[in-house]
C-alpha positions in Angstrom: -3.5 12.3 7.5 -7.1 13.4 7.2 -9.5 10.5 6.6 -12.5 10.7 4.2 -15.8 9.2 5.4 -15.6 5.4 5.3 -11.8 5.3 4.8 -9.8 3.0 7.0 -6.3 4.1 8.3 -3.8 1.3 8.5 -0.1 1.1 9.0 2.1 -1.3 6.9 2.9 -3.2 10.1 -0.8 -3.6 11.0 -2.0 -4.8 7.6 1.0 -7.2 7.3 0.3 -8.6 10.8 -3.4 -9.0 10.1 -2.7 -11.0 6.9 0.0 -13.1 8.6 -2.4 -13.9 11.5 -5.6 -14.7 9.4 -5.9 -14.0 5.7 -9.6 -14.7 5.7 -10.3 -12.2 8.5 -7.9 -9.6 6.9 -9.7 -9.9 3.5 -13.0 -9.3 5.3 -11.5 -6.1 6.9 -9.5 -4.7 4.0 -10.4 -6.2 0.6 -12.4 -3.7 -1.6 -12.2 -1.1 1.1 -10.8 2.5 0.8 -7.5 2.6 2.8 -5.2 5.4 3.9 -1.7 4.2 4.6 1.6 5.8 5.6 4.9 4.1 5.6 8.6 4.1 4.7 9.5 3.1 1.1 11.5 -0.1 0.8 11.5 0.0 -3.1 9.9 1.7 -6.1 9.4 -0.7 -9.0 7.6 -1.3 -12.3 5.4 -4.3 -12.5 5.1 -6.9 -15.3 2.0 -4.9 -16.6 4.1 -1.7 -16.6 2.1 -0.2 -13.6 4.3 1.4 -11.0 4.3 0.1 -7.5 5.9 0.8 -4.1 7.0 -1.8 -1.6 6.7 -0.5 2.0 9.1 -1.4 4.7 8.1 -3.9 7.4 10.1 -6.6 9.3 9.9 -9.9 7.4 10.1 -11.1 3.8 6.6 -10.4 2.4 5.9 -6.7 2.5 2.9 -4.6 1.5 2.7 -3.7 -2.2 1.0 -0.5 -3.3 0.2 -0.5 -7.0 -0.4 3.1 -8.3 -2.5 4.5 -11.0 -0.7 5.5 -14.2 -1.1 9.2 -13.5 1.1 8.9 -10.4 4.2 7.7 -12.4 5.9 11.1 -12.7 5.5 11.7 -8.9 6.9 8.2 -8.1 10.0 8.8 -10.1 11.1 11.3 -7.4 10.5 9.0 -4.5 13.5 7.2 -3.0 14.0 4.2 -0.7 13.8 5.3 2.9 11.3 8.2 2.3 8.0 8.3 4.1 4.9 8.4 1.9 1.2 8.6 2.4 -1.2 7.0 -0.1 -4.9 6.3 -0.6 -5.7 2.9 -2.1 -8.2 0.1 -2.4 -7.5 -3.1 -0.5 -6.9 -6.0 -2.9 -6.1 -8.9 -0.6 -2.9 -11.0 -0.3 -0.9 -12.1 -3.3 2.1 -14.4 -2.9 2.3 -13.8 0.8 2.2 -10.0 0.8 -0.7 -7.6 1.3 -1.7 -5.9 -2.0 -3.3 -2.4 -2.4 -4.4 -1.2 -5.8 -5.4 2.0 -7.5 -3.2 4.0 -5.2 -2.6 7.8 -5.4 -0.1 9.7 -3.3 -1.5 11.9 -0.5 0.5 15.1 -0.5 -1.7 16.7 2.2 0.3 15.2 5.1 
């Protein structure tokens, strides 16, 4: 995955471990930052607000959630559990125990 200037590459396991270790330090590192992430899909869902999101696979109960922009909905309909995806997102912090990334778009360059 090619990184844009200022973009931070993170794995689902790393962002999960960072938030599990110290939420305050992880917020300082990721919240509001441009992130590039690659991982295996655990689930593709529709949120209460109707925005599509993907749950990435990591060991443990609270998994990273990637909320996608509306224009990605058609692409997300073709993604299945177990597939590897790459996305570009904005870090949003931790909500209900899981790292949250917002404004995500799929990266099809990898």
